[in-house]
N, C-alpha and C positions, 0 to 999 in steps of 0.2 A: 703354768697351765694352759699360756695361748699359746704358747710351741707346739706342749701336746696335742693341742684340736686343731693341727696345720690340713686340712684339707680333709674335716670335717663336712662338709656340706657336697663336698662335690662326690663325693663314698654316699653320701644321705639319697643325691640324685638319684645315681645311678642306682643304688639297690632299689629305692621307691618302684623308679620306674617299671624295675626290674619284675619287682614283685607284682605291681599291678597289671601288667602285660603277658603273665602267664596264662594258659589256657584252663589252668586248674581255678585260676587267682577267679576268673569272670564267669565261669561253668558254673563253679558252685556261689556265687554269686546269684547268679540267675534264677537259679536250679529253686534255693534255700529260699529266697528271697517271694518267688513266685507257692511255695509248700506255704510259706507264712502268711501270705497275701488270700490267695485262695481257698487253704486247709477250713480255717475258724470260718469265715463266710460260708462257703457250701456247708460245713458240719451243721451249722447253726441254724442255714436256713432249711436245710433238708430237714435237720429235726422238728424244729415248730412246723412245717408241712406236713409231716406223716401225723406229728401229732393233734394236728389241728382236725384233719381228715378221721382219725381213728378214735374220735370224743363223741358217744353218739351227742343224739341233741335234747334225750329224754334226760341224759346224764347232765348236760348243759344246765337244764330246765329243774331239774332235782337240784343241783349245785345254788341255783341262784335263789332258788326258795330256802335251801337252807344260812346262805347271807342275808337275807330277808331278816329271817327270822330271827338270826344274830343280833341284828341290827337294830331289830325291835325291843328285845330284851336288853340291851346294851343304854337304851334311846331309855327304859325305865327304868333302870336303874340310878338315873341320876336325879337328884333332889335338889341342890344345890348350888347356886354358880357364884362366888365371890368377887365382886367387881372391884378391880382397882385405875381410877379414871384419873390417869394423871394429861388429860389432854386441855382443861379449863374447862369444856365443853358442858353443860349440863347434863346435856342427852344422851350422852356417856357414860351418868351416874350409874348406881343400881337401884334406884329409887324410877326413876325413867322406864328403866328396862323391864321394870316389877308390873310400870302401868300397864306395856306392849301386849297387847294379846299374840300369842306364839303357839295359840292350839291348833293351828293349821302345818305345826312341824310335830308337835307330840302331844299326846292327849294324857300325859302325869304333868301333872304342876308342878312350875319351876318356880323355886326360892331365891329370889335376886337379893343379896345381902351387900350393901356398900359400905366399903372397906374405906371410900377417900384416897388420897394419894400413897396408904401405905400397905406397899406386897409384903412387907415383912411378918404385918398381923396375919395379912390373909395366907401367908403361906404356914406361919404357926397354925392357923385354923383349922385347915384345909388338911395338915400333915396328918399321917396317917387313918383318913376318912375314906371312904368306899361308894361313896355318893354327889363329892362334891367337885367342883371343877374351878380353878380361878381364872377370871378374866381381864388382863391386862390390857388397858386404852391408851395406846399415843399416838401424838403429834408429831410429823415431821415438815416441816414450811406445811404447804393445802394438806398434807394428805394424811390422815389417819390409817391405824391398825388396829386390830383386836388381835391379842395371843390371849390361845385355848391353853393352857396350863394343867396335866396330869398330878397331882400333890405326891410330894415324896412320901413312900412308901404306903400308896395307893394300890387297890386292887380293881380301881375303877378300869375296865377294857377301855383302847384307845376310839372302839367305834361310840362310843358315849361321845365322843368329841366330836367326830362324824358328823353324827345326829344331830349337833347341833350347831356346827357352823352354816346349812345353808341358812337355817332362820336369824343367825347371828349378822351372813353377809346380806338378807335386805335391809335387818333395822339397820345394818351400818350403809347401808347404798342409801337407806330415806334420810337418816341423820343426815349424814354428809350431805347429800343434795337441799336438804332446807337450811343448813348452813350458809353453802355456799350462796344461794339465792338471797337468803338474809343479808349476805356482807356484800351483793352484789356482781360476783365471782362466775361468769360466764360459762356452762358446762363447755369444753369442747372435745368431746368425744372417746377423752379417757376415762379411765377409772381410779380418782383419786382414794380408792377403798383400799383396803387389802387384811388377812385374813391370814394365820397360820397356828398350825399346833406341834407343840413338843412335851416332852415332861419334866415337872420342873424338879431341879436338882441344884444343889449348894455346888455339884462336883465340876470337872473340867466338862463341857459338850464334846470337844473333839477327846474326850478322854479314850474311849472303844475304839475308835479309828487307829488311833496313836497305839495303841500298846499291839494290836496286828499289825500295823504298819512297824513296829519296832521289833518286833518277832520275824517278822518277812522279811524284810529289808538286810538285815545282814546275813541272812543265810544266802539271799539270790545274788548278793555281792560277794561272796565265798564262792559260788558254786562259778559267775559268772569270772571269776580271775583263775579258779580253778584250770576251767577247761582252758580259757585263754592260755594262759600259762602251758599246759601240758602240750597242746597244740603249735604254738608261734612259739613257747622254747625251744621247742626245737628246729622250728626254722632258722633261730636267733643263730643257737649252735653250728647249724649244718652252713649258715653262709659264713660266720667264722673262720671255718675250718677249710671251706671250700679254695683258696689262693693256696693253703697247703700240698692239696693235691697235684699243685699246677708248677709251671716255670713262672709265676706271676707275682710269687712272695715279695724275692727280692727285692723287685721291681717296688712292692707296695711299700716297704721298709727304707729304701729310700723318700722318694716320695710323699708317702701317707703316713704321719704318726698311730702306730699301734692302737694309742686308747681313742684316735679318733677313728678310726678304722672298723674297730670296736664300739664305739660309740654311734656313727654313723650306719651302720652296718642292723645296728639294734632297735635306732629310732626310727626309721626306715620300716623293718619291719611289722615292730608293734603299731603305727600310723597307720599302716596298711589294715593290720588286723584290726584295729580298731574301727577302721574306713569299714570295713565289710563286717564286722559286727552289729555298725552304725545300721547298716542298708536292712540288713535282718531281721534289728528290733522296731525301727521303722513301717516295714512292711507288716511285722505281724500287728503292730496298731493298728494300720490302715484294713489288715484282715479280720480283725473283732470291730471297726468302726462298720466296715462292711457288713459282717453278721449279723449286730444290732439291727442298722437300717433294713437286711432283708429278712428278719423275722418281725419287727414292725410291720413290715408290707404288706408279709405273709398273715400273719395277725394281730392288727393295732390295738386288741386290749391283750396282748401275752402277757402272761405269768411267769414266764422262763425266767428262772434266779440269776445266772450270769449277765441276762442285759438287765435285770434290776438292780444287779453290782455295781455292773459299769457303769449305767445311767446315774446311779446316785454315787460313784465317786468323787465327781467333782466338788458336790457338796457334804461330802465326809472330808475333805482335804481342804475345803478351803479353809486360809487363813494358815491353813497348817506350814507351807514351806514359802520360803522366800528365793526371789531371785538370784542372792549371794549365794545363799546355803544349796541352792539346785549346781550353779557353776561352780562350787567350791568341792561338790561331791565329785561332780564328771571330773574336774581336775586333779582331787586324790584317788580316783578310779584306776583314773589312766599312769599318777606316778608309780601307782602300786603296778602293774602292769609292767612299766619298764624294771621296777624294783626288781623284779622275781626276772623280768628277761636281761638279768644283766649276771646275774649267777649263769643264766645259760650260757650267755655270752665268755664268764670265766671256763666254761667244761668246752666252749669249744677251740678256747686259746691253750689249754691244756691238753685234748686230745690230741695227737699226732695222725690219725686217721680215722674216715667214719665210722668205723669196727669198734672205737672206744667213746664213742657219745654213749652211749648204753651205761656205760661206767660212769662217766663224768657228771653225765646228767643228771645224777641218782639223787646229786646232791640239792637241786632244786627244789627236787618234791618231796624229800626228806625235810628240808626246811619248811616249806608251805604246808606238808602234815601236818608237824609239831607245831607252826604255827596257830594251825587252828584248833587241836587241841588242848594250847596253851591257853587260849581265850575262852574256850566250853571249859576249863574245868575252872576258871577263875569268873566266871560268871560276866562276859564282858559281851556276850553276843546276846545286849539285849540296847538296840537304838534308845529308848527312854535312859536307860542309866548312865548317869555319869562315875558311877562306881569302877574301880581297877583302873585307874586315870592312868597307871604307870603304863598300861596297853598301847595309849595313844600317841607314847612318846619312844615305844620300841618298832623299829621301821615296821618288820616282817609283821607284827600284831597289830603296827596302827589302821595300816591297809584297809584289814577286817572290820574293825571296829568305827574305826573316825568316822569315815563317809555317810554310814547311817545317823551315828549321833549328830553330825554338823547337818542334816536332811533333816531331822527332825527336834533341831533347837535343842538338846542334852551339851552339845559344845557350841562355844560363841564362834564367832566368823575368824576374830583375829588369834587363839587356840588352834583352831583348823589350819589357819594358814601357817603358823608355828609347827603342826606337826607336818604339816604336803614340804615345808622346806626342809625338813630333816629328814624324809624318804628323798628328796631329790637329792642334798648332799650325799647320804648313803648312795645312793644309784651312780653318782659321780667317782665318790671312792672308790666302788666295786668294779667301774670300767676302769678307771687306770690301771689297777690290781692287773685286772683282765689284759689291758694293754703290755703290761710289765713283765707277766707269763706269755702272753706270745712272742714277745720279742727274746727270753729265755728260752723258749723250746725251741726257738728255731737251729738250734744245735744240739738240742738232747736228743742223745740215741738209749735205747733203753725201752724196761716197763715203766708205764704208767707213777710218777712219782704219787707219792703219799700226801696227807697233811702237812706231815712236819717239814720233808722236803720241800712243799710247796712254799712254806713260809721263808722257810733259805734262801729260796730264788727270790722272793719277793723284798728279804734284807740286804739280800746284793746289791 
């Protein structure tokens, strides 16, 4: 194998430099990057600017009045708060809160029920009720946090928790100050008290986000792979066949092994393509970041759905991805690009002239499409599912389903590494086969050989 790779680095360096210095390559990087950067940012900012100007002041006032009415109705619907106190401080108990005057926040009388430290009891009592919240008090170090939870199967609107939140913040600040004063702790200007609101559920709180990403990521991966193979796979084939139309082929076969030549050209084209794609993706991310900043500058109180979605993406995916999973996913995608480009390299090795590439490159396109429909039919295009595990070990389907499974944790890093090694091994075998066919086709004359003839050439 070492002899087969003789001259690989020289071919790789030469082809890579040749690719990145092309005018078309540089122009496409600059133009597409500018489009990805300026398109989202200018569009989002422009939409926010014209929407703000087109909204009449009386319409804003009417909307504010409606919001205030809904807020008051939600506050009136709340009757009871079940208090779970795990801080060890009596001031955070239900009985202590019941003695506090909350009339400045709501005209309705609130009943505070003390559940001690028994969160399960509070959950069972509140389940299915439409007038009850659960209040969980926790302590971490010298900081205190109150969690307002809407019970399972409850129709109580989230605005009810919003209505209670200000009075609980006031109460928490007061109690925290009293506790710190009694303990001789000096205030440092920070806020040792916090509050948050959530829906109480025994289900995974990230289940909704995972379900959305589990559906989107596989299709996004396939879309990127498909267009990459269509664009750069053709470039690999044309690069491999280039010397056949010149007097350099005999020189190459003497100084460089055919396998090394195909592998060098293939990896150089793939890496330059991956570099180009990475710049475009980073520009697109930057464009949306600038767009969000521009929208908030025009309208600080914006409710644009795209801005809200992008702003909550970090909290939606918090704890979902690991660094190892992200790195292995990117390597797996790159391995998939190399795999399909190795098929394009075989097409270039078999073709006798550029006109033949339209026939020989049909192979890798058909395999790509067949693999997609195979994954679709077997239900493998779900990043959260570990079903149809056999798809992970077939190289041509693995690069479609395994990256999303690694990223979302449906597949272990060890198994993902094993799948990637299988893909790379297959890529190397296909490259060796392409090298042999390239050498065999040097003296071949006649029509393009069929699959049976190519297999005979590989055996010889």
